[in-house]
N, C-alpha and C positions, 0 to 999 in steps of 0.2 A: 436163505433168501427171505427177505421181508417183502410181503405183497400187500401194500396199502389198499384199502377199500377204494374203489373207483369213486372219486369225488365229482359231483356234478357242477357245471357252471351255472351261475346265477348272478343277480345284481350284487355289486359290492361298492364300497366307498372308494373312490379313486384318490390316492395320495400320491401326488406328483413328485418324482425324484428331482433333485436340483441340478443334476448333471455333474456334480463334484464328488459324489460318493464312489466308493469302491464296491465291487461285487465279486462273487465267487463263480468260477467257471472251470470246467475240465479241459485241459489242453495236453498236447503231446510233450512229455518231458525229454524223452529220447526214444529211439526206435523201439517199438513194442512196449513202451511204458507211458502211462498217462498219470497226471497228477492234478490236484485241485489247486488252482492259483487265484490270487487276488488280481482283478483287472479293473480298469476304469469303467465307470458306468457308460454304456454307449448312449449316443444322443442322436435323435433322428434329424435328417435333412429333409428337403422338400420331397414330397411323395413317399415319405417313410413314416413308420409308426414305431413307437417304443412299446414293447410288450412285457408284461410281468409273466414269466414262464410258469405254468402250472404243471406241464408234463412235456417230455420230449421223446421222440422216437430214436431208436438205435438202428443204424443202417449199415449195409455193407460198405458204403462209401466211407463212413467213419472208421471202420475197421481197417480199410486200405490206407487211410491217412495215418493211423496209428502205426502201421507197418512201414511207413515211409514211402509208399507207392504214389500217394496223392498228397498235394499240399493245398491249403486254402487259397482261393482266388486272390490275386493281387489286390491289396488295399482292404482286405477283409480281416476280421478277427481271427486269431489263432485258436480260439476256443472251438471245440468240435461241435457238430450238430447241424442238421439241415432241415429238421421239421419239428415244429413246436405247436402247443396249444396254450393259450393264455388270455389275459385281459389287456385291452388297449389302455395304455397309460397316458400317452401323448400322441395326438394326431391333429391335423388340420381338418376339422370336421366338415367345413364348407367345401374344401377342395377335394378331399379324399373320400367322402361319403361314409366314413366310419364315425362312431361315437365313442368318446372316452368312457371306459367301463364296459364296453362291448366285449363279448367272448368270441374269439376267433381261433382257427388253426391256420398255420402259415408255412410256406416254404422259405427258407433263409439260406444264403450262400455259406454261412458259418455262424458260430456263436450261439447255437441252440442249447448246448449243455451248460446253461448258466441260469442265474436268477432273473435276468432281464436280457432282452435281445432286440435287435432292430429287424424289421421286415418291410418290404415294399407294400404299400397299401393295396395295390392291384394283385398281389400274390398272397392274399389272405381270403379265407372263407368264413362267413359269419356262422356262429353256432347258436342254435335255439337254447332257451333256458332249460336246464336239466340234462343237457348233453354231457356225457362222461368225458372229462379232460383226457384220460388215458386213451380212450377210443379215438378221440379227435386227433391226438398227436401221432397216431399210427397211420394216418392217411395221406398227408400232403405230397410226399415224394412218390409214393406208390401210385396215386391217381395221376400224377403228372407223367410218370414213366408209362403207365398204361395208355393214356390218351395219345401221347407222342408216338409210341411204338405201333399201336393198333390202327390209329386213324391218320395221324400226320405223316407217318413214314410208310406203313404197310397199305394205307388207304383202303382198309377193309370196310365192307358194307354188309347190311343184313343179308343173310343167306350164304355168306362166304365162310371159309374155314381157316383156322389157325392152329399151329402146334406151339405150345408154350412150354419151354423147358423150365424146370424148377418151379412147378406150379404150387408147391406147398410153402414157398418162401414168403418173406414179407412183402415183396412186390408181386410175385407170381400169383398169390392167392387173391389179391385184389384184381389183378388183370383178368383172371378167370371170370370173376363176377361181373366186371365191366363188359367183357366180350359177350357173355351169355345174355346179359340184359339188353344188348344191342342186336340180338338175333344172330350171333355168329356161332358156328359150330366149333367147339373147343376140344382139341386133343392136348394132353399134357403128360409130361414125364416127371418122375420124382425118384427118390432114392430107396423107398421101401414100400411094401404092400400097405402099411398103415397110412403112409402119406398119400398113396394113390386113392385109398378109400376116403381120406380127408378131402382130396380134390373133387372126387365125385359128389361128396356131400355139399360142395359149394356150387355144383351145377355143371361141372365139366362133363362133356358127353362121353369122352374116352380118357382113361388114365392107365399108365403102364410104368413099371419100374424101369429106370434108365439103364440098369445093369442087364436087363433081359434083352434077348435078341428079337423079341416080338414087337418092338416099336414100329419098325418099318412095315411089318406084316399087318399090324393094326391099322395103320394109315392107308396102306394099299387096299385092304379089304373094304374099309369104310368109305373110301372115295372112288371105288371101282377102278382103281389103278391110276387115277388122274393125279393124285397128290393134293396137298393142301395149298391154299392160296398164299399163306405166309407162315414163316417160322420166326418166333421170338426166342433168341438164344442168349443165355447168360453163362455158357460153359466154355465154348471155343474148343481148341484142340482138335482131336479126331472127330468130334461131333459135327464139324463143318461138312465133312464129306457125306455123312448120313443125312444132314439137312438138305443138301443138294439133291439127294436121291428121293427124299420125301416131298419135295416141292413140285408143283405142277409147272409146266412151261410158262415162262413169264412171271413166275412167283417172286416173292420178296423175302430175303433173309435179313432180319433186323437184329443187331447185337445191342443188348442193353446192359451188358456186363461181360466179363471175361475172366473165368477162373484159371484157364490155361491159355497163356498168350501165344504159344507156338502151336502150329498145327498145319499139316499138309492137306490139300484138297485138290480135286480134279478140275483144273481150269477148263479143260475141254468140255466137261459136262456143264460147267457154268455158262460157257459160251453157247453151246448147242441148245440149252434150255432157256436161254435169254433171261437168266436169273439176275435180279438186282440185289446187291449187298449194301446195307445201310447201317449206320451207327447212331445210337441214341445217347446223347450226353446232356443232361438237364443242368447240372451245376455250372458248367462253363458257358452256357448259352447266354445270348444277349437278353436283356430285360424285355425287349419287344417280343421275343419268342415266348418267354415265360408268361408274359401278360396275356398273350393270345391263347396259350394253353389254359390258363386259369379262366379266361372268358368262356372257353368251350366247356370246361368242367362245370362252371356255375350254371350254364344253360342246359347241359345234357346229363351230367353225372350227379351233381349235388342234390337235385330233387330225389333221385333214387336212393341216395345215402339217407336223406332225411325221412324217407318213407320206409327205411329199414331193408330195402332190397339189396343194398351193398353195405357190408359191415366188416371191418377188419377183425381177424381172430387174434386175440392177445395171448401169445405163448407164455409170457411172464411179465409181471410188473415189478420193477425194482425201485428203490429209493435213490435220490440223487447221490447219496454217499456210496452207492453200490455200482457205480459206473464200470469199474474194473471187472466186476463179476458179470455184468451184463455183456460187456464186450467179449469176455471169454466164452459166455454162453452162446454167442453167435456161431461158434465153431461146432456146437453140438449137432451131430448128424440126425438126432431124433427131433430137433426143434421144428415146429410148424408155426406159421404165422409170424407175428410181429413182437419184438421186444420194446418196451417203453420204460422210462424212468419218471417217477412222480417227484415233483419239487415242492418242498415246504414241510414244516412240522418236525424238523430235526436240527440239531446244532452241528454246524460244519466249521472246519478250520482250514485255512489255506496252508499249503506246504511251503510257500515261499516267504 
């Protein structure tokens, strides 16, 4: 594995593409196989910006797309990738409030694993000079999921409590930090003692190995038997029944992913406790919803990021040529935090 030194964003000369060039991007060749292809340079429409990608995040959504479980939204590029950091190359400065040459990180529906990509101007966050591109690329999706799950769906407030499954993952470790900075008591589960210690170092109040039987007891003891106000689940399966047991009456169970699609649960317990079950899906949501999430992040979360109170942990940094290795690394049970790929500084050749 090659791990490039984290490059910092700063002023650069903007050289505008013509819209007729080809660029390189990683897409699914066949189920469980990705390849580097030559694709037409994307071109922004009204309300969009063209970014020169400097780094992109590797997410579970990308891995599921490689497996054939997900497909890119209709009308979007087949190139993988939902979160990027880079420089604004083309934008309507007067209408969109961004400046050509400005450094941003952004959420994109697809197309992030490439040299250039398109993003909505309202779904980008400005980066100060000197901010690390790789750190920036590790945040857009995680912050969106965190805000949506914790506040849009679970409607948590200061003084309330939440159980976050998979707290050491790319999304989970950011969600822990967001919740704690908002005065929410955090319980979390993870796969090992080392990961539990990692979650505690991020500020989680309580952490427990998911394989242990002590999760329910931990929650029961800490909440005096009342249960938590919300559970954020990325597992599914038999975990659902345990979630219902650990939630207080009227609590909310929010799914932000599903490793195990099938699972039985006690419907009577759900009814008696008046528990609400909700699902979080960022990628296929309308732009109006995403724009609202980003507006909330700018006002409430981004200042904390810029102050260093919320910061992603980079498990590994790969080069753009090492996307296959990065995707395979997502399966590593020992991985904590986020994987990203740095773009630039190497010769690449398309497979088509």
